[in-house]
C-alpha positions in Angstrom: 2.6 -14.6 21.1 5.5 -17.2 21.7 7.8 -18.1 19.5 6.9 -15.4 16.7 9.5 -13.3 15.0 9.0 -9.7 14.2 9.4 -9.4 10.1 10.9 -7.2 8.3 9.0 -4.8 6.6 10.0 -3.1 2.8 8.4 0.1 1.7 9.0 0.6 -2.0 8.4 4.1 -3.4 9.7 5.6 -7.3 10.1 8.4 -5.2 9.5 9.5 -1.9 7.8 12.5 -3.0 6.1 15.5 -0.2 2.6 15.2 -0.4 0.3 12.3 -2.0 1.5 9.3 0.1 3.7 10.6 2.3 1.8 10.8 5.4 0.4 7.3 5.2 3.6 5.6 4.4 5.4 8.0 7.2 2.9 6.6 9.8 2.4 3.0 8.8 6.6 2.8 9.0 6.4 4.9 12.4 3.7 2.0 13.9 5.6 -0.9 12.6 9.2 0.3 14.0 7.5 0.6 17.1 5.3 -2.4 16.7 8.8 -4.1 16.6 9.1 -4.7 12.9 12.1 -3.0 11.5 11.3 -1.1 7.7 12.9 0.4 5.4 11.7 2.6 2.7 13.2 2.6 -0.7 13.0 4.8 -4.0 14.4 6.3 -6.7 14.8 9.4 -4.7 13.7 11.1 -1.2 12.5 15.0 -0.9 11.2 14.8 2.1 11.4 17.4 4.7 14.7 16.4 6.8 12.9 17.1 10.4 10.8 13.9 9.1 13.4 12.2 7.4 15.3 12.7 11.0 12.7 11.6 12.8 12.0 8.2 11.0 15.5 7.4 10.9 15.5 8.2 15.1 12.7 5.6 14.9 14.7 3.1 13.6 13.0 3.6 9.9 16.1 3.2 7.6 16.2 5.2 4.0 17.6 3.7 1.3 18.0 6.1 -2.2 20.7 6.8 -4.0 23.0 9.6 -3.5 21.0 13.4 -4.9 
């Protein structure tokens, strides 16, 4: 669509823990990023597998969590 803007998307969670909504958040983040929407995941901590985080980082998804 001419003149449309790709809006940034922020997804917030208390903790990015394994299981639960991890699969849904991972797929949604990847799909939004592929569609041209910058995506940032916010959480108090992240306990996902390092390879999952690396894959999403390579796709352009930003993780904003405090250092461990």
